[in-house]
C-alpha positions in Angstrom: -5.5 78.4 -30.6 -5.5 77.1 -34.2 -2.7 74.8 -35.5 -0.9 77.6 -37.3 -0.8 79.7 -34.1 0.3 76.7 -32.1 3.2 76.0 -34.5 4.3 79.7 -34.4 4.2 79.6 -30.6 6.4 76.5 -30.5 8.8 78.1 -32.8 9.0 81.2 -30.6 9.5 79.1 -27.6 12.6 77.5 -29.2 14.2 80.9 -29.7 13.7 82.1 -26.1 17.1 83.3 -24.8 17.0 83.4 -21.0 19.9 85.6 -19.9 19.4 85.9 -16.2 17.3 84.8 -13.3 17.1 85.5 -9.6 17.7 82.5 -7.5 19.1 81.2 -4.2 22.9 81.4 -4.0 24.5 78.1 -4.8 24.8 75.8 -1.8 22.4 77.9 0.2 19.0 76.9 1.3 16.2 79.4 1.9 15.0 77.2 4.8 18.5 77.6 6.5 19.4 81.3 5.6 16.1 83.1 5.0 14.7 84.7 8.1 11.4 85.6 6.6 11.7 89.3 6.9 10.0 89.9 3.6 12.2 92.8 2.7 12.6 91.3 -0.8 8.8 91.5 -1.3 8.7 95.1 -0.1 11.6 96.1 -2.3 10.0 94.6 -5.3 6.6 96.2 -4.8 8.1 99.6 -3.8 10.2 99.6 -7.0 7.4 98.6 -9.3 4.3 100.1 -7.7 5.5 102.7 -5.3 4.1 101.0 -2.3 5.1 98.2 0.2 2.5 95.6 -0.6 3.5 91.9 -0.8 0.6 91.2 -3.2 2.3 93.4 -5.7 5.7 91.7 -5.4 7.2 89.5 -8.0 8.9 87.4 -5.3 7.0 85.6 -2.5 8.2 84.4 0.9 6.0 81.5 2.0 6.2 81.0 5.7 5.4 77.5 7.0 5.1 76.2 10.5 6.7 72.7 10.9 6.2 70.3 13.7 9.3 68.2 14.4 9.4 64.7 15.9 10.6 66.0 19.3 7.5 68.2 19.6 9.1 71.6 19.0 8.0 73.7 16.1 10.0 75.9 13.8 9.3 78.2 10.8 10.7 77.4 7.4 10.6 79.7 4.4 10.2 78.9 0.8 10.8 81.5 -1.9 8.7 81.7 -5.1 10.1 83.6 -8.0 9.9 83.3 -11.8 12.6 81.2 -13.3 12.1 83.2 -16.6 11.4 79.9 -18.4 9.0 81.5 -20.8 6.5 78.7 -20.7 3.6 81.1 -20.0 4.2 82.9 -23.3 2.5 80.3 -25.4 -0.7 80.4 -23.3 -1.4 84.2 -23.6 -4.2 84.6 -26.2 -3.5 88.3 -26.7 0.3 88.3 -27.0 0.8 90.3 -23.8 3.8 88.3 -22.6 7.2 88.6 -24.3 10.9 88.4 -23.7 12.6 91.7 -23.0 15.5 92.0 -25.3 17.6 94.0 -22.9 17.3 91.6 -19.9 16.0 88.3 -21.3 13.3 88.5 -18.7 9.7 87.4 -19.4 7.6 90.5 -19.1 3.9 91.2 -19.2 2.5 94.3 -21.0 -0.4 95.4 -18.7 -1.9 97.4 -21.5 -2.3 94.3 -23.7 -3.2 91.9 -20.9 -6.9 90.8 -21.0 -6.8 89.4 -17.4 -7.8 85.8 -18.5 -5.3 84.3 -16.1 -4.3 81.5 -18.5 -0.6 82.3 -17.8 -1.1 81.7 -14.1 -2.7 78.3 -14.7 0.2 77.4 -17.1 3.0 78.4 -14.8 5.0 75.3 -13.8 6.6 77.0 -10.8 3.5 78.8 -9.3 5.5 82.0 -9.7 2.9 84.2 -11.4 0.0 85.9 -9.6 -2.4 88.8 -10.0 -3.8 91.7 -8.0 -7.1 93.3 -8.8 -7.1 97.1 -8.7 -10.0 99.3 -9.6 -11.6 96.7 -11.9 -8.3 96.0 -13.6 -6.3 92.8 -13.1 -2.6 93.5 -12.7 -0.3 90.5 -13.4 2.6 90.2 -11.1 5.9 88.3 -11.7 9.6 88.9 -11.5 10.9 91.0 -14.5 14.4 91.4 -13.1 13.5 95.0 -12.2 13.5 96.1 -15.8 17.3 95.7 -16.0 17.9 98.4 -13.3 21.6 99.4 -13.2 21.9 98.2 -9.7 20.1 94.9 -10.4 17.0 93.4 -9.0 16.0 95.1 -5.8 15.2 91.9 -3.9 18.9 91.0 -4.0 20.2 94.3 -2.7 17.6 94.4 0.1 18.1 90.9 1.5 19.9 91.2 4.9 21.1 87.6 4.7 22.4 87.7 1.1 20.3 84.6 0.2 19.5 85.8 -3.4 21.8 86.2 -6.4 21.4 87.1 -10.1 22.6 84.1 -12.1 23.6 84.3 -15.7 22.1 81.5 -17.7 24.3 80.0 -20.4 
């Protein structure tokens, strides 16, 4: 990236208007409320790719086994989802990542994406991944379900009501 492009990218980053993001409800912890059912993953991949496949989901449920001092073990769950920070935009060499005007979500144009994976390496929250399909890399991240009238599917499908759509000021 030359200095002119770098300056333009920094200027664009200043104008990013994050409108919403999916996150845990305030005061709730995924480790306490999430049961690890992965319905949020299934809802996302079904909505976007017409199949239930966690590797095509913009939200990830990470299951971890924990050993406690008393010797018993328990599963805890961590949710990974894009915060819509827009940091990845400046690392895309082909301009495939942009802010959707309608939702304020960071979205990736699959037709423009070169599959270089620079955005994945740049993501501060490890909330961007890819899937390879028929010699094509498909970038996967939360896009707030394209502004669907009933909101992001992960929220509606969560049986424990762990997720919410928060408006960012």
